N, C-alpha and C positions, 0 to 999 in steps of 0.2 A: 505493498499499500503508501503510495508516495502523500508523503505529509509536508513536502517542503515547498508546496505552491507560496507565491508572493503574496505579504500581508498588504491590506489597502491602509496606509497610516492616515486617513483622511480624518477630521472632527470626528469623535464621537459623541451623542448626545446621552449620557448615562440616563438623564431623566425619562427619555422618550424611550431608552432601552427597558427601564423598569416597570412603564405603562404597558409596551408592549407584551413582558413576561406578565402583568396581571390579569391578562386576558385568559392565559391557561389556569381552566380550574384544577384546583389539586385538593387532595385529602388535607385534613390535618393530623398531628401525631404531639404528644407530649414523651420526650425523650426523659427517662426515669434512671437514675442510679443511687447506689449506698456508697457515703464516704467512709473512708479508715473509722473514722470516730463515732459510726453511727447512726449519722443523721444523713439528710437523704438530698437530693438535687433533681431539679427535673427543668426542662426547657421546651418550648413551644416549636416546633418544626414542620414547615410544609413540603421540606426538600425530602423527600422519601421516595423510595424506588426499588422494586426487586432488581436483584442481578442476576441469578443463576438458581436453577432448581437443584443441579446437583455439582459441587455441594450447596446447600442452601442458603442463598447469601442477599442481604439487602443492603443499601446504601443510605445516607442520609448526609447534610454537611453543616458545618456550622461557621460561621464568622470566625477569623484568626482570631480577631481582638478579644473575644466572648471573654467574660472574666471566669465560665465556667470551662473553658477550653483545656486546662491543664487536669482539671477533675476527669473530661471525660476521654481526656488522651491517655491519662494514666490507668481507668481502673480497667479490669480484665471484661466487665459484663456490665450491660444495660438493658431496658427494656424499652421497645417499642411501641407505645400505646396510638391505638387508631381510634380517633374519637368518633362518637356517634353525634348525630345533629343535633342533640338536645345538651350536648356539652361544651357549647359556646363558651361560658362564662368559665371553664376549665383552660381553654385555649388562651384566652385574656388572662386569665391568673398566671399562668406559666409563663407569660414574656413580659413581666414585669417583676423587680427584684424587692418590691415595698414591703411584702410580707412573706412569711414561709407557707408556700401555696399547700404544702403537705398537712398543716393543724385544719385546713378547711376541704379536703378532699377524701375521700373513703379509697383505702387500697388494700392491699393485701400483699405477702411477700412472697417472690416466686422461688423455687428450690433454691438459688443461689443468693439470696436476700435482698433480690432488686424489687422494689415499690412496682406493684401492678395496679392501675388505676381500674379501678370497678366501674361498668357499666359500657365499656368501650367495647368496639365493634370486634375490635382484633388486637392481640396484644404479640409480641416478637420477644423472647428472651435470646440476645445476641453476647457470643463471644466478640469482643473487641481485636476481631482480624488483622485491620490493618488501615492506614491513613495517608491520604494523599494529599498533600498542600495544593492547591489549584489557584491561583489571582486571590482574591480576599478570604477564601473561604479552604477550611481542611474537609477534604470528604473520608467519611469515615464508612469502611466496609465492616460489617456484622456477619458472623457466621451463626443462624438461627439455631438454638438448641432444643428451644420448646417453642412450640405458639399455639394459640387458642383463638376461637369466633365465636360471635353470637352474632348471626344475621340482622344488623339493625340499618336504619337510615345513616348515611356517614355525613360527617362535619365537611362543609366543603368550603374553600377561599377562593374568591376570584372578584377579581376587580377592586381588590381590597377589603372587601366586605366577608362575613363568615355567614352560612347558612346553609341548610340543607339541599336535597338534589329536588323535593319536593316542596320547599318552602323558600320564600324570598330571601335572597341574601340582605 
């Protein structure tokens, strides 16, 4: 595969790029993990995708400057919780650092002690397999060790708004 084609160095409008990206509807997840001191950390992410069935791999990305980067880079496991349509408040709760969201959320612990948020449509317990820095983000590839699902309407993020497939965003 030839990847050495010339690059266009014209002025690039990052605001326009972000607006164009917002037209891609995506699901919403909360990535959770447990720290060495026993506390929990979680963050909202819409950058989630499957990679491989054999082995079972998924990916998500995190901004390099995020204060949780050292936590997620260093931990051996994390859980990707796929939010259902009635969990928009959780997406907002885990996207700020104002309060500890785990005091306001019902969760159970996975076999490796990671928080699994109750009421999600699916969750994936992952071994932190690899990380790839690209641009201003790091792409995390997780090897799925266990997953569960309960069919529910998913939470969708589109054009800067949260909603369900059948409810207006």
